[in-house]
C-alpha positions as a Python dict, from the first residue, in 0.01 Angstrom:
ca = {
    (1, 'M'): (0, 0, 0),
    (2, 'E'): (23, -98, -368),
    (3, 'H'): (-194, -407, -312),
    (4, 'F'): (-457, -192, -140),
    (5, 'L'): (-455, 57, -427),
    (6, 'E'): (-497, -219, -685),
    (7, 'K'): (-813, -325, -501),
    (8, 'Q'): (-937, 36, -506),
    (9, 'Q'): (-888, 91, -880),
    (10, 'E'): (-1240, 6, -999),
    (11, 'F'): (-1401, 188, -706),
    (12, 'F'): (-1193, 503, -766),
    (13, 'F'): (-1239, 502, -1143),
    (14, 'N'): (-1618, 470, -1102),
    (15, 'F'): (-1617, 749, -844),
    (16, 'L'): (-1414, 969, -1080),
    (17, 'T'): (-1625, 912, -1391),
    (18, 'D'): (-1963, 921, -1210),
    (19, 'S'): (-1873, 1242, -1027),
    (20, 'I'): (-1758, 1413, -1346),
    (21, 'E'): (-2063, 1294, -1541),
    (22, 'N'): (-2293, 1435, -1269),
    (23, 'F'): (-2099, 1762, -1256),
    (24, 'L'): (-2116, 1804, -1634),
    (25, 'L'): (-2496, 1772, -1628),
    (26, 'D'): (-2512, 2119, -1470),
    (27, 'H'): (-2200, 2265, -1632),
    (28, 'S'): (-2209, 2153, -1996),
    (29, 'D'): (-2214, 2514, -2116),
    (30, 'E'): (-1878, 2592, -1953),
    (31, 'T'): (-1533, 2541, -2102),
    (32, 'F'): (-1264, 2401, -1876),
    (33, 'Y'): (-891, 2460, -1902),
    (34, 'A'): (-784, 2227, -1620),
    (35, 'F'): (-892, 1937, -1402),
    (36, 'A'): (-710, 1862, -1079),
    (37, 'L'): (-707, 1601, -811),
    (38, 'N'): (-636, 1835, -521),
    (39, 'C'): (-529, 1598, -246),
    (40, 'N'): (-444, 1582, 117),
    (41, 'I'): (-326, 1221, 126),
    (42, 'H'): (-197, 1257, 483),
    (43, 'E'): (-556, 1309, 605),
    (44, 'E'): (-717, 973, 529),
    (45, 'G'): (-625, 987, 162),
    (46, 'E'): (-845, 1288, 89),
    (47, 'I'): (-896, 1346, -285),
    (48, 'N'): (-1091, 1648, -412),
    (49, 'L'): (-1205, 1671, -773),
    (50, 'C'): (-1176, 2022, -919),
    (51, 'F'): (-1236, 2185, -1256),
    (52, 'N'): (-1154, 2541, -1350),
    (53, 'T'): (-1321, 2734, -1629),
    (54, 'V'): (-1189, 2990, -1869),
    (55, 'E'): (-1447, 3239, -1737),
    (56, 'L'): (-1346, 3197, -1373),
    (57, 'W'): (-979, 3221, -1465),
    (58, 'Q'): (-1046, 3556, -1636),
    (59, 'E'): (-1216, 3680, -1319),
    (60, 'T'): (-923, 3555, -1109),
    (61, 'T'): (-675, 3723, -1342),
    (62, 'S'): (-856, 4056, -1312),
    (63, 'Y'): (-872, 4029, -934),
    (64, 'Y'): (-501, 3948, -888),
    (65, 'T'): (-388, 4197, -1153),
    (66, 'N'): (-570, 4471, -963),
    (67, 'K'): (-387, 4355, -648),
    (68, 'G'): (-52, 4406, -825),
    (69, 'H'): (42, 4044, -902),
    (70, 'S'): (290, 3992, -1185),
    (71, 'K'): (235, 3779, -1493),
    (72, 'S'): (461, 3505, -1352),
    (73, 'Q'): (265, 3504, -1025),
    (74, 'L'): (-58, 3469, -1223),
    (75, 'E'): (82, 3173, -1416),
    (76, 'E'): (164, 3007, -1085),
    (77, 'I'): (-194, 3055, -966),
    (78, 'K'): (-351, 2938, -1294),
    (79, 'Y'): (-276, 2569, -1234),
    (80, 'N'): (-267, 2569, -855),
    (81, 'S'): (-603, 2422, -759),
    (82, 'S'): (-558, 2539, -399),
    (83, 'D'): (-594, 2895, -533),
    (84, 'W'): (-906, 2826, -737),
    (85, 'D'): (-1254, 2935, -634),
    (86, 'E'): (-1399, 2696, -372),
    (87, 'T'): (-1698, 2624, -595),
    (88, 'Q'): (-1471, 2453, -846),
    (89, 'Q'): (-1431, 2157, -609),
    (90, 'F'): (-1729, 1937, -680),
    (91, 'A'): (-1661, 1597, -519),
    (92, 'S'): (-1443, 1447, -245),
    (93, 'L'): (-1334, 1104, -138),
    (94, 'H'): (-1130, 953, 145),
    (95, 'L'): (-942, 639, 40),
    (96, 'F'): (-841, 537, 393),
    (97, 'D'): (-993, 514, 738),
    (98, 'D'): (-682, 650, 903),
    (99, 'W'): (-411, 911, 851),
    (100, 'V'): (-116, 829, 626),
    (101, 'E'): (210, 912, 803),
    (102, 'D'): (475, 759, 577),
    (103, 'E'): (603, 1000, 307),
    (104, 'Q'): (677, 712, 68),
    (105, 'D'): (319, 587, 104),
    (106, 'I'): (190, 936, 26),
    (107, 'E'): (405, 952, -287),
    (108, 'T'): (292, 602, -389),
    (109, 'V'): (-72, 714, -369),
    (110, 'L'): (-1, 1030, -572),
    (111, 'E'): (178, 829, -841),
    (112, 'W'): (-113, 582, -847),
    (113, 'L'): (-354, 873, -897),
    (114, 'C'): (-146, 989, -1193),
    (115, 'Q'): (-181, 643, -1345),
    (116, 'Q'): (-558, 662, -1291),
    (117, 'L'): (-574, 990, -1484),
    (118, 'I'): (-377, 837, -1769),
    (119, 'L'): (-642, 564, -1788),
    (120, 'F'): (-912, 830, -1761),
    (121, 'I'): (-792, 1002, -2081),
    (122, 'D'): (-923, 709, -2284),
    (123, 'S'): (-1269, 714, -2126),
    (124, 'E'): (-1591, 838, -2282),
    (125, 'T'): (-1635, 1069, -1983),
    (126, 'F'): (-1308, 1246, -2060),
    (127, 'K'): (-1410, 1291, -2425),
    (128, 'R'): (-1734, 1463, -2315),
    (129, 'I'): (-1560, 1732, -2109),
    (130, 'P'): (-1589, 2071, -2283),
    (131, 'K'): (-1224, 2172, -2274),
    (132, 'T'): (-976, 2414, -2421),
    (133, 'E'): (-713, 2292, -2667),
    (134, 'D'): (-444, 2333, -2401),
    (135, 'F'): (-647, 2155, -2129),
    (136, 'K'): (-435, 2018, -1841),
    (137, 'L'): (-466, 1738, -1586),
    (138, 'L'): (-298, 1769, -1245),
    (139, 'V'): (-246, 1565, -930),
    (140, 'C'): (-127, 1779, -638),
    (141, 'D'): (-98, 1707, -270),
    (142, 'Q'): (-151, 1978, -10),
    (143, 'N'): (104, 2261, -36),
    (144, 'E'): (253, 2130, -361),
    (145, 'N'): (311, 2336, -672),
    (146, 'P'): (173, 2237, -1012),
    (147, 'S'): (531, 2163, -1117),
    (148, 'D'): (530, 1873, -865),
    (149, 'S'): (238, 1724, -1057),
    (150, 'Q'): (423, 1765, -1384),
    (151, 'E'): (735, 1596, -1245),
    (152, 'R'): (526, 1305, -1119),
    (153, 'F'): (362, 1255, -1459),
    (154, 'E'): (699, 1282, -1635),
    (155, 'K'): (805, 962, -1458),
    (156, 'I'): (524, 786, -1647),
    (157, 'G'): (524, 970, -1981),
    (158, 'M'): (559, 1305, -2150),
    (159, 'L'): (204, 1372, -2270),
    (160, 'E'): (128, 1738, -2342),
    (161, 'I'): (-184, 1730, -2125),
    (162, 'F'): (33, 1698, -1811),
    (163, 'Q'): (291, 1963, -1908),
    (164, 'I'): (236, 2308, -1758),
    (165, 'E'): (573, 2468, -1817),
}
């Protein structure tokens, strides 16, 4: 698995930066508070690129507040890309031709994606993203909580951009 991922590094990084550059062409007037790789690694290594904006978060907050959600529930939703508006997903990729069954392989891919985002921080594309001061990066597999992303990044380093709690 690791050898395969090493071979995919340039391809994935180009996909990531090109997709974000294209997305920003139409969204340069928005301010983003988070970027997530919302994944379903089990299903052919599916990786979805998602941004969320301050404006959409305010709309989401109003909606869930009116439904009776507590402040702690709202904080859980804020960084859970599965709960974001569908339009915030702007690109998708499948790394594999087949399903990934082994849990350790899934975790290896998620950790590799975290490493890719650490490399991404130093890119010109990342610098061009209109972002809040407390902007966050996340890597979550299906049905994971944002805290799972944070724990994964903590294995690599303790940068503020990956800390949500």
